[in-house]
GUMI-151674 format. One line per field, with one value per residue: x negated, y, z negated of N, C-alpha, C in turn; residue number from 1. Coordinates in steps of 0.02 Angstrom, whole numbers. Layout:
N
neast <- c(X, ...)
nnorth <- c(Y, ...)
nup <- c(Z, ...)
caeast <- c(X, ...)
canorth <- c(Y, ...)
caup <- c(Z, ...)
ceast <- c(X, ...)
cnorth <- c(Y, ...)
cup <- c(Z, ...)
nugu <- c(NUM, ...)
***
This chain:
233
neast <- c(1731, 1688, 1782, 1715, 1629, 1719, 1777, 1667, 1643, 1765, 1764, 1651, 1691, 1797, 1728, 1649, 1744, 1777, 1669, 1543, 1436, 1316, 1331, 1370, 1263, 1160, 1179, 1100, 1102, 1107, 1211, 1323, 1321, 1348, 1478, 1543, 1529, 1605, 1729, 1747, 1760, 1879, 1966, 1964, 2023, 2150, 2193, 2202, 2302, 2411, 2423, 2461, 2582, 2655, 2676, 2795, 2916, 2983, 2988, 2880, 2832, 2805, 2706, 2608, 2577, 2528, 2413, 2338, 2300, 2203, 2030, 1914, 1835, 1919, 2029, 1972, 1926, 2046, 2086, 1982, 2001, 2120, 2079, 1964, 1979, 1908, 1783, 1766, 1725, 1829, 1829, 1704, 1702, 1735, 1807, 1707, 1623, 1610, 1602, 1533, 1521, 1372, 1377, 1464, 1428, 1380, 1487, 1584, 1525, 1532, 1669, 1690, 1625, 1698, 1839, 1988, 2037, 1928, 1794, 1654, 1524, 1399, 1257, 1192, 1101, 1001, 976, 873, 894, 837, 908, 859, 740, 793, 903, 1000, 947, 995, 1075, 1115, 1226, 1257, 1385, 1454, 1585, 1593, 1706, 1821, 1769, 1743, 1671, 1587, 1522, 1437, 1399, 1288, 1246, 1104, 1016, 867, 762, 790, 811, 911, 994, 1113, 1054, 1091, 1041, 1067, 1192, 1194, 1070, 976, 961, 853, 725, 764, 795, 671, 594, 660, 637, 497, 476, 554, 559, 670, 745, 803, 906, 901, 851, 756, 620, 558, 452, 324, 328, 272, 167, 14, 20, -33, -19, 7, 153, 301, 324, 428, 501, 549, 474, 352, 179, 32, -94, -265, -372, -394, -447, -577, -577, -549, -391, -315, -236, -185, -113, -195, -254, -193, -93)
nnorth <- c(1638, 1596, 1559, 1468, 1405, 1345, 1255, 1175, 1113, 1047, 955, 881, 823, 743, 650, 593, 531, 431, 352, 396, 464, 529, 639, 744, 746, 786, 919, 1071, 1194, 1226, 1276, 1265, 1127, 1084, 1135, 1057, 929, 945, 967, 843, 758, 810, 780, 640, 617, 669, 579, 463, 501, 519, 387, 323, 387, 341, 211, 85, 121, 27, -83, -19, 7, -122, -158, -64, -97, -225, -198, -131, -232, -296, -313, -200, -273, -384, -321, -260, -376, -436, -347, -369, -504, -497, -428, -496, -644, -765, -744, -725, -801, -872, -964, -954, -822, -698, -608, -519, -512, -520, -648, -673, -731, -727, -697, -594, -482, -352, -290, -298, -219, -92, -75, -72, 47, 144, 126, 202, 154, 102, 168, 158, 243, 243, 148, 67, -28, -167, -334, -476, -651, -804, -956, -1075, -1207, -1310, -1253, -1121, -956, -790, -636, -485, -350, -190, -79, 87, 207, 376, 451, 377, 332, 199, 33, -109, -278, -365, -527, -630, -784, -875, -998, -1072, -1111, -1045, -904, -778, -624, -505, -339, -189, -64, 31, 70, 112, 216, 211, 79, 37, 36, -46, -168, -199, -220, -331, -422, -428, -487, -605, -658, -649, -619, -474, -454, -348, -239, -91, -80, -192, -240, -284, -197, -180, -272, -315, -333, -455, -541, -700, -793, -777, -689, -690, -804, -962, -1070, -1021, -1016, -952, -881, -933, -846, -677, -603, -640, -603, -662, -716, -690, -812, -802, -673, -603, -459, -376, -293)
nup <- c(2483, 2647, 2798, 2881, 2790, 2703, 2792, 2821, 2697, 2681, 2789, 2754, 2633, 2677, 2756, 2658, 2579, 2663, 2648, 2683, 2596, 2610, 2691, 2610, 2520, 2603, 2629, 2640, 2568, 2398, 2316, 2399, 2417, 2285, 2270, 2364, 2309, 2193, 2251, 2308, 2196, 2145, 2251, 2246, 2122, 2146, 2242, 2166, 2078, 2166, 2209, 2092, 2067, 2173, 2141, 2089, 1961, 1890, 1755, 1699, 1570, 1521, 1609, 1580, 1446, 1467, 1540, 1446, 1364, 1433, 1475, 1556, 1645, 1671, 1730, 1846, 1906, 1945, 2046, 2137, 2168, 2237, 2351, 2395, 2395, 2415, 2370, 2235, 2086, 1987, 1884, 1821, 1782, 1654, 1513, 1498, 1607, 1789, 1902, 2058, 2230, 2330, 2469, 2529, 2457, 2487, 2555, 2455, 2358, 2416, 2413, 2274, 2244, 2317, 2313, 2252, 2129, 2069, 2091, 2056, 2040, 1987, 1972, 1843, 1802, 1859, 1829, 1820, 1787, 1723, 1720, 1678, 1709, 1785, 1835, 1917, 1974, 1923, 1960, 1882, 1876, 1814, 1816, 1821, 1807, 1835, 1850, 1803, 1686, 1652, 1643, 1718, 1728, 1850, 1907, 1999, 2059, 2122, 2219, 2154, 2241, 2357, 2338, 2370, 2392, 2451, 2479, 2387, 2390, 2483, 2451, 2316, 2282, 2179, 2162, 2235, 2163, 2056, 2120, 2175, 2060, 2005, 2107, 2097, 1972, 1971, 2099, 2180, 2332, 2408, 2530, 2669, 2606, 2621, 2595, 2526, 2407, 2287, 2128, 2004, 1990, 2082, 2261, 2306, 2200, 2121, 2110, 2001, 1864, 1761, 1778, 1714, 1752, 1781, 1809, 1749, 1849, 1863, 1891, 1952, 2091, 2052, 1920, 1759, 1704, 1554, 1449, 1323, 1223, 1135, 1056, 1149, 1105)
caeast <- c(1706, 1708, 1820, 1668, 1605, 1775, 1785, 1610, 1656, 1823, 1742, 1604, 1730, 1835, 1682, 1628, 1799, 1775, 1612, 1479, 1419, 1256, 1351, 1367, 1195, 1115, 1191, 1038, 1116, 1123, 1277, 1374, 1321, 1383, 1549, 1568, 1534, 1662, 1788, 1754, 1788, 1949, 2003, 1971, 2073, 2216, 2211, 2223, 2367, 2461, 2433, 2499, 2651, 2688, 2689, 2863, 2923, 3017, 2947, 2817, 2808, 2775, 2644, 2559, 2556, 2487, 2348, 2300, 2274, 2150, 1967, 1901, 1812, 1976, 2069, 1937, 1924, 2110, 2084, 1937, 2032, 2169, 2044, 1913, 1998, 1860, 1717, 1766, 1726, 1872, 1812, 1644, 1712, 1763, 1828, 1647, 1588, 1642, 1556, 1551, 1477, 1328, 1384, 1495, 1415, 1373, 1554, 1617, 1494, 1561, 1737, 1685, 1604, 1741, 1911, 2010, 2048, 1863, 1749, 1592, 1474, 1335, 1226, 1150, 1047, 1002, 935, 866, 898, 821, 953, 827, 700, 834, 964, 993, 931, 1055, 1066, 1170, 1232, 1299, 1412, 1492, 1621, 1594, 1774, 1866, 1733, 1745, 1610, 1594, 1461, 1443, 1346, 1282, 1197, 1071, 974, 798, 717, 807, 844, 924, 1056, 1114, 1031, 1140, 1006, 1098, 1254, 1170, 999, 933, 951, 788, 675, 791, 787, 600, 571, 687, 598, 429, 474, 590, 554, 735, 741, 863, 908, 923, 813, 713, 548, 555, 385, 313, 327, 231, 107, -15, 55, -60, -12, 38, 209, 352, 309, 483, 533, 530, 426, 294, 113, -14, -152, -327, -412, -369, -506, -636, -566, -511, -327, -308, -173, -161, -110, -231, -286, -158, -53)
canorth <- c(1584, 1606, 1505, 1417, 1367, 1303, 1201, 1130, 1074, 1003, 900, 840, 784, 693, 596, 559, 487, 373, 310, 425, 513, 565, 702, 795, 748, 817, 992, 1103, 1246, 1194, 1299, 1234, 1056, 1076, 1146, 999, 874, 960, 956, 770, 731, 832, 741, 571, 618, 679, 515, 417, 525, 502, 315, 305, 412, 300, 144, 80, 133, -30, -121, 18, -2, -188, -158, -25, -136, -280, -171, -113, -293, -323, -275, -173, -327, -424, -280, -254, -443, -446, -309, -403, -567, -479, -405, -544, -705, -820, -724, -717, -865, -860, -1010, -930, -754, -693, -539, -478, -506, -547, -690, -673, -764, -676, -686, -530, -434, -284, -265, -290, -162, -32, -70, -51, 117, 192, 119, 249, 122, 80, 226, 145, 283, 239, 83, 81, -77, -233, -377, -546, -699, -873, -996, -1138, -1234, -1354, -1215, -1066, -889, -749, -563, -453, -279, -151, -22, 134, 258, 441, 477, 340, 317, 128, -3, -181, -315, -413, -577, -669, -839, -894, -1056, -1057, -1122, -999, -850, -720, -587, -443, -278, -135, 0, 79, 91, 151, 224, 191, 7, 26, 15, -102, -229, -214, -248, -399, -463, -434, -531, -668, -683, -647, -575, -433, -449, -283, -186, -59, -84, -239, -261, -281, -129, -181, -312, -308, -370, -523, -581, -764, -814, -731, -696, -702, -869, -1009, -1118, -982, -1035, -896, -899, -934, -785, -629, -571, -655, -583, -713, -693, -721, -845, -781, -601, -574, -394, -337, -241)
caup <- c(2526, 2716, 2829, 2905, 2733, 2681, 2841, 2812, 2636, 2694, 2832, 2715, 2585, 2715, 2775, 2596, 2559, 2708, 2630, 2704, 2544, 2630, 2722, 2557, 2492, 2651, 2634, 2616, 2518, 2334, 2293, 2442, 2401, 2221, 2281, 2401, 2262, 2149, 2292, 2317, 2133, 2142, 2301, 2221, 2069, 2177, 2275, 2113, 2053, 2217, 2210, 2032, 2075, 2224, 2113, 2062, 1889, 1859, 1707, 1691, 1502, 1516, 1648, 1542, 1388, 1491, 1560, 1386, 1334, 1475, 1478, 1623, 1688, 1693, 1775, 1909, 1935, 1978, 2108, 2183, 2189, 2288, 2412, 2416, 2358, 2423, 2346, 2163, 2051, 1928, 1829, 1786, 1759, 1587, 1498, 1492, 1671, 1849, 1940, 2129, 2277, 2359, 2541, 2547, 2403, 2513, 2568, 2390, 2323, 2445, 2386, 2204, 2242, 2351, 2301, 2200, 2064, 2043, 2092, 2020, 2074, 1951, 1959, 1785, 1792, 1891, 1787, 1840, 1732, 1740, 1679, 1660, 1764, 1827, 1851, 1964, 1951, 1923, 1961, 1847, 1893, 1769, 1853, 1780, 1844, 1802, 1854, 1758, 1624, 1636, 1665, 1729, 1742, 1904, 1907, 2060, 2054, 2185, 2208, 2137, 2297, 2411, 2300, 2412, 2378, 2490, 2445, 2380, 2382, 2529, 2418, 2259, 2299, 2124, 2168, 2266, 2113, 2017, 2159, 2182, 1996, 1999, 2154, 2071, 1913, 1981, 2167, 2214, 2390, 2420, 2603, 2694, 2572, 2671, 2579, 2470, 2389, 2214, 2102, 1943, 2002, 2148, 2314, 2315, 2139, 2134, 2068, 1976, 1793, 1714, 1789, 1662, 1778, 1802, 1785, 1759, 1889, 1823, 1902, 2002, 2121, 2013, 1850, 1722, 1678, 1488, 1436, 1257, 1221, 1077, 1068, 1198, 1072)
ceast <- c(1732, 1745, 1774, 1642, 1658, 1784, 1729, 1621, 1712, 1802, 1695, 1641, 1768, 1789, 1658, 1682, 1803, 1714, 1544, 1460, 1358, 1272, 1348, 1296, 1146, 1129, 1132, 1051, 1142, 1193, 1333, 1379, 1358, 1458, 1581, 1577, 1594, 1727, 1801, 1784, 1862, 1992, 2014, 2023, 2143, 2240, 2235, 2292, 2423, 2476, 2474, 2572, 2690, 2705, 2760, 2863, 2954, 2968, 2880, 2789, 2775, 2708, 2589, 2532, 2510, 2417, 2305, 2268, 2215, 2087, 1960, 1877, 1870, 2019, 2037, 1933, 1989, 2112, 2040, 1966, 2084, 2135, 1996, 1924, 1947, 1792, 1711, 1772, 1765, 1853, 1752, 1649, 1742, 1786, 1769, 1608, 1629, 1590, 1578, 1500, 1434, 1344, 1409, 1483, 1409, 1441, 1591, 1590, 1521, 1632, 1735, 1665, 1660, 1816, 1932, 2021, 1983, 1815, 1686, 1535, 1405, 1314, 1176, 1092, 1057, 953, 932, 868, 880, 861, 923, 793, 741, 898, 948, 964, 995, 1034, 1127, 1167, 1279, 1319, 1454, 1525, 1621, 1664, 1820, 1835, 1744, 1685, 1626, 1525, 1476, 1385, 1347, 1228, 1167, 1024, 901, 751, 731, 846, 851, 992, 1056, 1093, 1088, 1105, 1032, 1164, 1239, 1094, 952, 920, 884, 738, 700, 780, 714, 572, 596, 652, 529, 426, 506, 585, 620, 730, 807, 865, 937, 889, 762, 638, 538, 483, 377, 308, 283, 164, 79, 20, 31, -58, 25, 95, 251, 354, 367, 524, 507, 480, 361, 230, 63, -75, -215, -367, -376, -429, -568, -631, -525, -448, -316, -239, -142, -166, -145, -265, -251, -119, -98)
cnorth <- c(1595, 1546, 1449, 1374, 1320, 1243, 1150, 1085, 1024, 943, 853, 795, 728, 634, 557, 511, 425, 329, 339, 482, 554, 632, 759, 802, 784, 891, 1029, 1154, 1215, 1213, 1267, 1159, 1042, 1085, 1086, 939, 883, 948, 882, 738, 748, 791, 669, 568, 626, 615, 464, 436, 508, 428, 292, 327, 371, 230, 142, 88, 74, -70, -86, 9, -69, -191, -120, -63, -193, -257, -155, -174, -322, -280, -248, -227, -369, -386, -274, -322, -457, -409, -344, -468, -554, -463, -458, -611, -762, -805, -718, -786, -855, -904, -985, -858, -754, -622, -492, -471, -537, -585, -692, -712, -711, -654, -616, -476, -363, -253, -251, -230, -96, -21, -45, 23, 164, 185, 165, 219, 101, 139, 216, 180, 278, 166, 93, 33, -137, -276, -447, -591, -768, -917, -1063, -1169, -1279, -1318, -1159, -1004, -848, -675, -531, -378, -245, -87, 22, 186, 323, 471, 444, 326, 244, 94, -77, -212, -367, -462, -618, -722, -854, -952, -1037, -1061, -1077, -941, -787, -691, -525, -382, -227, -67, 52, 105, 136, 157, 203, 116, -11, -1, -44, -168, -248, -245, -319, -446, -478, -486, -600, -696, -686, -597, -539, -416, -382, -225, -157, -64, -130, -263, -254, -208, -124, -217, -299, -353, -442, -564, -646, -778, -757, -737, -711, -765, -918, -1062, -1083, -1008, -979, -920, -893, -870, -740, -589, -580, -636, -637, -682, -727, -751, -823, -705, -569, -510, -351, -280, -193)
cup <- c(2598, 2743, 2853, 2848, 2706, 2727, 2834, 2752, 2648, 2736, 2795, 2666, 2620, 2734, 2714, 2572, 2602, 2695, 2647, 2656, 2563, 2663, 2672, 2531, 2538, 2663, 2602, 2561, 2453, 2310, 2333, 2427, 2336, 2229, 2318, 2355, 2215, 2187, 2302, 2255, 2128, 2190, 2278, 2167, 2096, 2211, 2224, 2087, 2101, 2218, 2150, 2037, 2125, 2198, 2084, 1987, 1852, 1816, 1694, 1621, 1492, 1551, 1610, 1483, 1409, 1509, 1500, 1355, 1373, 1470, 1549, 1671, 1714, 1743, 1844, 1945, 1973, 2045, 2160, 2210, 2244, 2355, 2440, 2381, 2361, 2393, 2271, 2130, 1985, 1870, 1788, 1763, 1689, 1575, 1491, 1557, 1727, 1889, 2013, 2170, 2312, 2430, 2559, 2494, 2428, 2526, 2502, 2353, 2350, 2419, 2314, 2198, 2265, 2335, 2244, 2131, 2031, 2035, 2048, 2057, 2043, 1941, 1902, 1777, 1838, 1851, 1817, 1778, 1759, 1692, 1660, 1721, 1811, 1849, 1901, 1931, 1955, 1924, 1928, 1860, 1843, 1805, 1807, 1826, 1805, 1802, 1803, 1690, 1602, 1667, 1674, 1737, 1795, 1899, 1971, 2050, 2122, 2171, 2198, 2198, 2357, 2381, 2343, 2396, 2422, 2448, 2442, 2372, 2431, 2501, 2358, 2266, 2242, 2125, 2200, 2216, 2072, 2055, 2167, 2117, 1987, 2047, 2126, 2015, 1925, 2052, 2203, 2271, 2400, 2494, 2625, 2659, 2621, 2657, 2519, 2460, 2313, 2191, 2039, 1954, 2071, 2199, 2321, 2251, 2155, 2084, 2041, 1899, 1745, 1730, 1736, 1686, 1801, 1769, 1801, 1798, 1846, 1829, 1952, 2028, 2078, 1939, 1816, 1692, 1610, 1479, 1369, 1252, 1161, 1096, 1120, 1166, 1034)
nugu <- c(1, 2, 3, 4, 5, 6, 7, 8, 9, 10, 11, 12, 13, 14, 15, 16, 17, 18, 19, 20, 21, 22, 23, 24, 25, 26, 27, 28, 29, 30, 31, 32, 33, 34, 35, 36, 37, 38, 39, 40, 41, 42, 43, 44, 45, 46, 47, 48, 49, 50, 51, 52, 53, 54, 55, 56, 57, 58, 59, 60, 61, 62, 63, 64, 65, 66, 67, 68, 69, 70, 71, 72, 73, 74, 75, 76, 77, 78, 79, 80, 81, 82, 83, 84, 85, 86, 87, 88, 89, 90, 91, 92, 93, 94, 95, 96, 97, 98, 99, 100, 101, 102, 103, 104, 105, 106, 107, 108, 109, 110, 111, 112, 113, 114, 115, 116, 117, 118, 119, 120, 121, 122, 123, 124, 125, 126, 127, 128, 129, 130, 131, 132, 133, 134, 135, 136, 137, 138, 139, 140, 141, 142, 143, 144, 145, 146, 147, 148, 149, 150, 151, 152, 153, 154, 155, 156, 157, 158, 159, 160, 161, 162, 163, 164, 165, 166, 167, 168, 169, 170, 171, 172, 173, 174, 175, 176, 177, 178, 179, 180, 181, 182, 183, 184, 185, 186, 187, 188, 189, 190, 191, 192, 193, 194, 195, 196, 197, 198, 199, 200, 201, 202, 203, 204, 205, 206, 207, 208, 209, 210, 211, 212, 213, 214, 215, 216, 217, 218, 219, 220, 221, 222, 223, 224, 225, 226, 227, 228, 229, 230, 231, 232, 233)
***
């Protein structure tokens, strides 16, 4: 490997560690790009190792046992509470999910992706949920870390009449289609999305089909919309 190539990879890794992963993704040469990604994974692991070695050893056995008793959701929730105390709803969180306020979701998502203790580099799913006609809507995110091999579920509630949540498609690119599908079915707007539009239904379709208060339109461009699914399967 030439000195120039080593320097290119080094600079790309440094910028990726600061949050700009596109620097690596935009490297045109596939081999160089692969080497840069491998170097990034190694750098993240070394950062975690250094952080663990810098932690005090006092009561380390008690701390280790305590951590084993906690689920990943509970452990990550504690980290988020330390960093974003006003954004985590402790009463509604559980050992299976973390409930957060929508306002700072974009900032929190960056933390979940980049912090060495989290490294949630994979957004596996975004799901909309209607909690009832008199209740709020909810967005659920399933995140996974390829480095730590742990996973969490984040839940964000939003009012039915003003359903808005910050978009994270700039953090996890696959969120583009996930957010569009959730918008299409539930009418939840993902603020900051670069091209938020329906993905399954036509743009001029009326209503949000997976809401519990949804009423199927009578016709679509003169075509009768059947209410009963006979013969559909």
